N, C-alpha and C positions, 0 to 999 in steps of 0.2 A: 494379579502380579504381585510380588513380593519386593517392597522398597528396599535395597539395602542400604545400611547406614555407614559401611566401610568395607573397602575390597582392596587388596593388594595382590602381590604374587605367591603368597603362602595362606591367605586367610580370609574370609570374609565375617562381617558381624551383622547380624537382622535381627529383626523384633519379631518374635513369633506370635501370630494370634491365639485366642482362646480356642477351645474345641477342638484344637488339631494335635494328633498323636506325632511324637518326632518320627518315630516307626510306623510301618504299615498296621492298620488296625482293623481286623475283620475284613481284611479284602479292599480296604479303604487307603489310598496312598498317604502316606505320611508326611510330615513336613521336609523331612531331608529329603525325600524322592521328589517332591514337588519342586523344590528349590534345585533340584540336579536337573529337572526338565526345563526349568526356566532358564539357566544358565548355560544349558546344552555341555555341563561338565560334571565329572565325579566330585563329588563332595565327602568328607570323612567327618562323623559325628564324633565330638570330643567331649561332652556332656549332653545333660538332657534337662528337660523342662516336663512336668505332668500334663496331661492333655488339657487340664483346666488352667493351667497357669500359661499368663502371656510374658513376653519381656526378650530380652537381650539371649542371644545365643551365637556362638562362636561355631563356624565350619571351617575345617583344615581342606586345603585344596591337593594335600598328597599325604602317603601315609608317614613319610618321615615327619611332617609339621604334626601330623595328630598324634604321633608320639611323644613330641615334643610338648605339646598342650597337654598330654596325658601326664606327663610328669610334673607339669606346672599344677594342674589341680591335684595329683596325687600329694605333692609338698605343699599343698595349702598355699602356693605363690600366688594365686588368683583371688582379687579380694571382690566378693559378689555383695551387693545389696540389693534387698527385695521392699516393696512395699504392700503393706497388707491393711486390709479394714475389717474390724469385728464391731458386733453392736453390744459388746459384752466388755466391761471394765476388767481389765487384769489384777491378779492379786497383788502385782507390785508395777510400777510405771516404767522401771528399767532392770535389766539384769540379765543371766545367763540361764538358759535350759540345758540341762546336761545328763544324760543317761542312756543306757543300751536301748536299740529299738527291735521290737520282737513283731513279728505275723502274727494279725490278731484273726478275728472274724472276716469272711469275706475278703475283701480287698484292702482292709484297713490294717493299721498298725499300731502300735502302744509304746509307751516311753516306761521304761523299767527304772528302778533304783540303781541297779547296779552300773559300774563304770569301767567295763573290762574292754568295749571297744565301743565307746559311746558317740553317740551324734551331740554335736556343741553350736548352740544357737544363742547369738546373743542379740538384745532388742533394745531399743528406746521408743516410747509412746508418747503421742500427745493426744488431746480431745479433739475429734473431729465435728463435735455439735451432735444434737438430734440424740445423743446416748451413745453414740459411734466412738470407736477409738483406733486413730491410725498409728499402725507400726512400722519402724523402719527394721530391717532383720539384717542380721550378718551371719550367715551359717560357715562356721569354722570348719565343717565337715560337708560331706554330700551323701547322706543317707536318704533312702526312699520315703518321701513324704514328711521328711524332716521337719521343716517348718510348719506345716500344719499340723502335726501331732504336737510339736512344742507350743504353739498357740492353744491348741485344746487342751493343753495340761496346765496351763494357768488361768483357765476359765475364760479364754477369749477366742473361741473358735471362728475361723475366717468366714465372713458372710459368703452365703451360695456354696459354700464346700459342700459338694455332695455326699461325701462321706462323713465328715466329722462335725458339720455344723447341721446334719440331718438327724443326728442324734436327740430327740426333745424329750421331755418328759412326759407321761401318760396323760393324754388329752389336750396337751398343748399343741397348737398349731404349727406347722414347720413355716417359716419365713422363706417368702419366695423372691429370689433374686434374679437379676439378669444375668450374671454371671460369678465365678468364683472369684474374690477381689484380693488374689495374689499375684504380684506383678514382678519380674526380674529388672530392676531398675537401672544399676548401674554396675560397671566391671572394670575392673583396673588392675594392670599388669604390666611386667617386664617381657619383652620377646624380642629375640637377636639383638639384645642392647638397647632397644629403645622402649620407653614408657609408653603407654596406651591408658586411655581412661575414654570410657565409652557412657552415655547417657540415652536412656530413653523413656520419655514419660507415657503413661499409659493411654490409650485412644479407644478403649472400649469399657463400655459399663457406667452408667448414669452417675453413679456416685463417683468415681473416678474423673469424670469430666466436669464435676461442679466446679465453679470459679472459686469458692472456699477451699476445696481441696486442693488445687493447685498452687494458692497462696502458702499452704501448710507446708509445701515441701522445700521453699527458699532456705530455712535456716540449715537443712540439712544437705543443701547444695554440694558440700564437700565432706561426704561421710566419713571419710579416712581421719578426719581432724577432730571428730567427735570423741569424748572420752566413752569408751565401750566398757562396759562391765567385766572384769576378769575374774570374777567369781565360779 
């Protein structure tokens, strides 16, 4: 059973677990289908998370509401904030990663220097101890693998990322992690003239559940009030 964070006549908000695709995957029921079965109602997908990513998702209860949320996402009117952990220090502690995305080998994507239709990701970071770095990420766009590629591009691939953290130097052992440490943490938006703010702390992954990790989140409790890089 999936616990709902919020429900009204128009939409629901729920926290997606890791290792579950939003849509059906190799004949395995996806998160959307399982939720629909649980609620005995048709749900409409309005945005997506990667299979390896946990966190907040919105599902509409009608095609009309789905279209309205689609317009909000298309117009960048929904503020999204993610948490990520890396075992590599970034080239800079705060900033913006911007560039076009291009399909690369196998299931991976790469960031280009061109900016014709760029992915834009803003980030701040702090030390998480033991050589790790905690990132608060604010994607301004919604490209496939956008945040995973952005952190890889600044030298801080996400711990446990099966694609971008698995690319190790020859002879260097791969780091085994219990999950990909990327989590959709907060959502803020206005719908039908009402302001909504949702937060869902991670509940999977030993590193996310450590007491010292939870303490690091408090200065970011209101991410919209932070000074984000506009570069």
